[in-house]
N, C-alpha and C positions, 0 to 999 in steps of 0.2 A: 802503598801509594806509588803511582808510576810517574816519573818525572819526564816531561816532554820539553824539548828545546824550542818549541814554537813560541811560548810567551816572551822569551828574550828577544827573538827576532822581531816579533810584533812590536815590542816595546821600543826596540831600536828604530824601526821604521817609523813608528808613531812620533818619537822624539825628533827624527830627522825631518818629518813632514811639518810638524808644528814648530813655528819659529820661537814662540815664547815658552816652550817647554823647559828650556834650560833654566830660565829665571825661576819658574815654578819649582823645578827640581832643587835648585839651590836653596830656595826658601824652605822647601820641605826638609832638606838635609839639615838646615840650621835648626828647624823645629825638632827634628828627631834627636839631634845632638843635645839640645837644651833639655828635652824630655829625658834622655838617657842620663845626663848629668844629674838632673833633679831626682830621678829615680834612684841613682846611686847614692846621692846625699840622703834621701829618705831611708834607703836601706841601711846605710851606715848608722844614721841616727837611731833607727828602730832597733838595730842590733845592739848598739851601745846602751840605749835605754832598757832594752830587754835584759841585757846582762846585769844592769844595776838593779832593775826591779825584781827580776827572777833570781 
């Protein structure tokens, strides 16, 4: 796959033009963090249960 630097510039210009993009990005980051932590907890629980079960 070929990486192109265009998407980053496009994203930067888009966030610069859209005023409420920062708020949306913050909310999205919070959601990503929550999902990541939840996934980590699920992974730890699944590994612990798997070690006990198997």
